[in-house]
BAGUVEX-885887 format. One line per 8 residues: their letters; for each residue z, y, x of C-alpha. Coordinates in steps of 0.2 Angstrom, whole numbers, plus 5000, padded with zeros to 4 digits. Layout:
N
A = Z/Y/X  ...
REM end
This chain:
331
MRVTVVGG = 5729/5591/5654  5713/5587/5645  5703/5576/5656  5686/5569/5655  5680/5554/5665  5661/5552/5667  5656/5534/5670  5662/5519/5661
GAWGTALA = 5660/5507/5676  5675/5498/5683  5681/5513/5694  5679/5526/5680  5688/5515/5667  5702/5512/5679  5704/5530/5683  5704/5535/5665
HALASRHH = 5717/5522/5661  5728/5528/5675  5726/5546/5669  5730/5541/5651  5746/5532/5657  5751/5549/5665  5751/5556/5647  5735/5566/5649
TVCLWARE = 5723/5568/5635  5708/5557/5642  5690/5555/5636  5679/5542/5645  5661/5544/5644  5650/5529/5645  5631/5527/5644  5633/5509/5637
PDVVEHIS = 5636/5508/5618  5646/5492/5620  5658/5499/5633  5661/5514/5621  5664/5502/5606  5676/5490/5616  5687/5504/5623  5688/5512/5606
TTHANPRF = 5692/5496/5596  5700/5483/5608  5706/5494/5622  5696/5484/5635  5681/5485/5645  5675/5467/5647  5658/5472/5654  5665/5481/5669
LPGATLHP = 5683/5478/5670  5687/5461/5663  5705/5456/5660  5713/5473/5660  5721/5480/5644  5718/5499/5643  5730/5513/5637  5729/5514/5618
DLRATGDL = 5727/5533/5619  5711/5532/5630  5696/5537/5619  5678/5534/5623  5662/5542/5618  5643/5541/5622  5641/5560/5619  5641/5568/5637
TAAVQDAA = 5640/5586/5631  5654/5584/5619  5665/5574/5632  5665/5588/5645  5664/5604/5635  5683/5606/5632  5689/5598/5648  5701/5606/5661
CIVYASPS = 5697/5592/5673  5681/5582/5674  5681/5566/5685  5664/5560/5690  5663/5541/5694  5645/5537/5691  5635/5528/5705  5629/5539/5719
FVLRHVVR = 5610/5537/5715  5613/5544/5697  5626/5556/5700  5615/5572/5701  5606/5567/5685  5622/5564/5676  5630/5581/5682  5614/5590/5678
ESATAVPR = 5613/5582/5660  5630/5591/5655  5630/5606/5667  5628/5619/5654  5643/5612/5644  5655/5612/5658  5669/5625/5656  5670/5639/5668
HAIMVVAT = 5687/5635/5674  5686/5616/5675  5691/5607/5691  5677/5595/5696  5684/5579/5704  5671/5567/5713  5677/5549/5713  5659/5543/5718
KGIEQSSL = 5657/5537/5736  5640/5539/5744  5627/5549/5752  5612/5555/5741  5597/5546/5748  5584/5560/5744  5594/5575/5751  5607/5566/5762
ALMTDVVH = 5620/5577/5753  5638/5572/5750  5643/5569/5733  5654/5585/5732  5638/5595/5737  5628/5587/5723  5641/5593/5711  5642/5611/5719
EEVPGRDV = 5623/5612/5718  5622/5607/5700  5637/5616/5693  5641/5631/5705  5656/5642/5704  5669/5628/5701  5682/5620/5712  5676/5603/5718
VALSGPSF = 5688/5590/5724  5684/5573/5732  5695/5559/5727  5695/5544/5739  5705/5530/5747  5708/5511/5747  5707/5507/5729  5700/5492/5720
ASEVAHGQ = 5698/5496/5702  5706/5481/5695  5722/5483/5704  5723/5501/5699  5720/5496/5681  5734/5483/5683  5746/5495/5690  5747/5490/5708
PTALVAAS = 5753/5503/5720  5739/5513/5726  5738/5528/5738  5723/5540/5737  5718/5557/5745  5711/5572/5736  5701/5584/5747  5695/5601/5743
ESDAARRA = 5692/5618/5752  5703/5625/5738  5722/5622/5740  5726/5625/5722  5712/5613/5716  5718/5599/5727  5736/5601/5723  5731/5601/5704
VQQAFSGG = 5722/5585/5706  5737/5578/5716  5749/5582/5702  5737/5576/5689  5734/5558/5696  5751/5555/5705  5765/5546/5696  5770/5528/5693
PVRVYTND = 5760/5516/5704  5748/5530/5710  5752/5542/5724  5740/5555/5730  5740/5565/5746  5730/5581/5750  5717/5585/5763  5706/5600/5767
DVPGVELG = 5693/5590/5777  5680/5587/5763  5666/5579/5774  5678/5568/5783  5686/5561/5767  5669/5559/5759  5660/5551/5774  5675/5539/5776
GALKNVMA = 5673/5533/5758  5654/5531/5760  5652/5523/5777  5665/5510/5775  5654/5502/5762  5641/5499/5776  5654/5492/5787  5660/5480/5773
VATGIAEG = 5642/5473/5771  5642/5471/5790  5658/5461/5790  5652/5451/5776  5636/5446/5785  5647/5440/5800  5657/5430/5788  5642/5423/5780
VGLGLNSR = 5635/5416/5796  5651/5408/5800  5659/5420/5813  5678/5421/5813  5692/5434/5813  5689/5440/5831  5672/5445/5825  5678/5454/5810
AALITRGL = 5691/5464/5819  5678/5469/5832  5666/5475/5818  5680/5484/5809  5686/5493/5824  5669/5498/5831  5663/5502/5813  5677/5515/5813
AEMTRLGV = 5670/5522/5829  5653/5524/5821  5660/5532/5806  5670/5544/5816  5655/5549/5827  5644/5553/5812  5659/5562/5804  5662/5573/5819
AVGARPET = 5644/5577/5820  5643/5584/5803  5659/5594/5805  5673/5582/5800  5689/5580/5810  5691/5564/5819  5709/5561/5813  5704/5560/5795
FAGLAGMG = 5696/5544/5799  5713/5537/5804  5719/5540/5787  5717/5533/5769  5699/5538/5766  5694/5531/5783  5704/5516/5791  5713/5513/5775
DLVLTCTG = 5698/5511/5764  5688/5502/5778  5701/5488/5780  5703/5485/5762  5684/5484/5759  5680/5474/5774  5694/5461/5771  5698/5461/5752
SLSRNRAV = 5691/5447/5741  5687/5460/5727  5675/5469/5738  5658/5470/5731  5650/5476/5747  5658/5462/5757  5652/5449/5744  5635/5455/5746
GIAVGEGQ = 5636/5454/5765  5642/5436/5764  5628/5430/5752  5615/5438/5763  5623/5431/5779  5622/5414/5771  5604/5416/5769  5601/5422/5751
ELQDVLAG = 5588/5436/5748  5595/5453/5745  5585/5455/5729  5592/5439/5722  5610/5443/5727  5609/5460/5718  5600/5453/5703  5610/5454/5687
KESVAEGV = 5625/5462/5694  5634/5474/5683  5643/5484/5696  5634/5493/5711  5637/5488/5729  5636/5506/5736  5634/5500/5754  5617/5494/5751
VTTRSALA = 5611/5511/5746  5622/5520/5759  5615/5510/5773  5598/5519/5772  5605/5537/5769  5618/5534/5783  5605/5530/5796  5594/5545/5790
LAERHGVD = 5609/5556/5792  5614/5549/5809  5596/5552/5815  5596/5570/5809  5612/5573/5820  5607/5562/5834  5621/5550/5832  5620/5531/5837
MPIARAVA = 5625/5519/5824  5621/5502/5830  5631/5492/5817  5623/5502/5802  5606/5499/5810  5610/5480/5812  5614/5480/5793  5598/5488/5789
QVLFERAP = 5588/5475/5799  5596/5461/5790  5595/5469/5773  5578/5477/5773  5568/5469/5787  5574/5451/5784  5579/5449/5802  5589/5434/5805
AREVLAAL = 5608/5439/5804  5614/5428/5818  5601/5435/5830  5605/5453/5825  5623/5450/5828  5620/5442/5845  5609/5458/5849  5624/5469/5845
MGRELRPE = 5635/5459/5858  5621/5461/5871  5619/5480/5870  5622/5490/5886  5640/5491/5891  5650/5507/5888  5667/5515/5888  5677/5512/5872
RDT = 5680/5530/5869  5666/5543/5868  5666/5556/5882
REM end
């Protein structure tokens, strides 16, 4: 299959490498000239994915229109806050029968749209598949076994993506619950910031386990409110990705939370970082979406207070523990 991956960050590069290793013809589009140059000449991306040797057949380009115009499958891995712009930039060149795969995790801040909805709106009439699951880019690039989930309303499209990505260390499952898979991937980043904040102020494993578990409850409540199935959040895109991002040492969102919990200013933590911590952006949009649907998300609200209102992290976490008592399961 001829595949184009749009986005030369760590995740896009890892996916492009994995697809090239499956003997697809893969072109990676990157906006950064140095990324294009390194991939083309040294088969590496030291800026975003240091230490990984990329497949020698992977090619890179800075010409977005040329990259997508002959693709049978286009994989979008740009940050959530630029996805719409990137998709719109090349929309007229997208082939009529191309399958659109969205590997970006987030909720658009201005519209509160899910990432697949953004692609649907900008390039209508194509099958769109959400690709999510517990996956650190560097581990995918180094061939570590990884399980993902492909979600789409089209059975044929999600099966095609399953076949395209599966093989060797990557295994892909299918799902038809698109909002559940997308929200699982987006909201877990907020919870990872929360667990990082708890770790940063010196709280222990009991606290982390509580935040992960109750964070999953918040994610599920919002998901069900927008039409997702609750069982999706017990799967790879929900619990799987949540546990990885809240506990893994490679998690950017957890690292941001730790630094803020230790007392650093958010702007200083984010300054100079090449890769995006989506949880910071998603916190605002998740709360706005929750307000739209009348859903209570106390952990997400606590994260927002610490990140954006400079509320003392220890006091905010204590306030979470002092909330009105309630049953564990929603009735």
